[in-house]
Structures are given as C-alpha cells and as structure tokens.
C-alpha positions, 0 to 999 in steps of 0.5 A: 940279876939274871931273869932266869933264877931259881926262886925258893920260897918258904911255906907257912907265914910266907905264902900260906897261913891258917884260918883262923890263926895257929894260936886260935886253933890251938886254943880252941882245940885245947879248950875242947879237950879240957884245957884251962890255959888262956891265950897268953899261956898258949902263946908262951908255951907254943913259942917255948916248944918251938925253940925246945923241940924244933930248934926255932931261932937257932943261929944258922951259923952254929948249926952242925950239918946233919944234926936236924934230921927229919922224916914223916915219922920224926915230925909226927913224934916231935908234934906229939911231944909239942902238944904234950908240952903245950897242953900239960893239963889235958888228959887225952893228949893223944886225942888232942894231937890227932885232932890238931894233926888232922886239922892242919892236914885239911887244905880248906883250913889254909889260905894263900896270902893275897900278894902271892899269886901276882908275885909268882906270875911276875917271877914265872914271866921272867922265866924263873924256876919256882919251888917251895922249900919248907920245914913240913911233913908230907901233908904240905903236898896236897895243901899246895896242890889245892890252891890255884894260886900256887899252880905255877910252882914247879916243885915242893920240897919239905923237910920230911922228904929231904931228910933234914930241917932248916937251918941244917946245911944238909937241907939246902944241899938236898934242895940244890941236888933235887933242883939240879936233877929236875932241871938237868943242869948244874946250878950255881949258888949265884942262880938261887934266891931264897925267900921266907919269914924266918930270919935264921931258916930263910935268910942266914941259912941260905946265905951261909950256902952262898945263896942270895936271900930275902927276909919277908917281914910281914909285921913291918916293924921298923924297930925290930933289930935283926941282922939283915941289910935293908935291901934284903928285907921286904914287907910283902911279896909284891916287893920281891920282883923289884928287889931282885933287880 
C-alpha cells in the first residue's frame, strides 16, 4: 500500500472510551433517579435499545441509502427515546436524560486508549491524512479537541453534521466528499482505509463502498465468528501500521 493514505477511524470503543464504562454510568444514573434495575437488566435493555433505535448490527449490505438520517436534533430525540426504553421504571426520565446527556458531553469523562497516540504518530509520519468518522452528535468535537493524543487528527466527521449515520452508504459518500474538498483533490477508493470496532459500520459498510477496512476487535476472542478475513482483523491499534503493509 501507498504510504499516503486516508485513514478514517471510528470514535467510541476505537480511540476513546468512557470512564467508568457506559453501562456503569447508566446504572449509577438510573439508580440516582430511582431505577431498581440491576446491571444485567441495564445491559440487556441497552443492547436491545441500540438495535431498535440506532439500527446497530443491521447488515450493511441491506442498508438502503439515505435511510439513516441524522442531525443534532434527531440524535437528541433518539437518545431521549433510548433512555425511556432502558429506564421504564423512572418517573423523571427527562431529568435522567439531561443528566446522562451532560455527562457524556464532558471531555474529562472520556479517555483515549493507550495504543492510540503511537499509532497516530506512526501513520502521520507516513504522510497519512487522519480523520475520525463516527456516529455521534456535535458533542464529539470538543471531546476530541480536549485530548493532546488526538492533536494529529486532521478532521472530525460526526453523523449529525454529515446528515446520515453508518452503515448508510450516504454517510461514507459525505465523508468522501468532505475529505476530497479538504485536500483539494479527487480521492480514489483505493486511497481510503476505515478502522473501527463495529463489524457492520466500520468494516462491511466501508468495504461496500470499495474501501479497505480493518475491524478492531479489542475483545480478542478468537472463537467469535464474524465475516472478516484474519488479515483484516486487529486486536489493537498497535497492529494497524504493520497490517497496512
């Protein structure tokens, strides 16, 4: 592969994570507002809500272009419904939503994975253009700006500003248009590599566009059966520069 590539990275669970974990945050906030749900209940409802409201795990090959629209308003409303779905035993769900929304807007409540800075340094040294491309709203921008480890990132694209959410092909087309405009050149599909933890959003979706992609499996579970060639599966971003060779 050429050294001067366009590297697009997912955000949550790829380069950043919350502290404490998302489930712990939900559990603690839910209990604070009177929920009696146990951790297992929150986990189960959280997973179900993601599938129902955010089309998580929807096969990229079945996604109709233009079907997953996004904006700050749309994302906010989806998360309101999400909270109502998970915590149906909370009377003050609006207040719970506000508390959770504000928590995840604070950069100090996030951290960067330990393998990110060196990976970005190595890629930037090769002359790569680095961008984050995530299903997120505009809260992502100040979060990314907060971390010195992410200062080498050239741009941040979130679904709310692009108008569409992964794995909608329209999301990737919008990213391609914006990157081409930023670089002042037409970008070939051969020049793009997408990296992320969601097999559909970050691997199959980009490959459907003719892009290269790597699935980041931080769990490192070899028995996990997914449609991904071993050469395109990495367990740490430390492995990315070498896998690109």
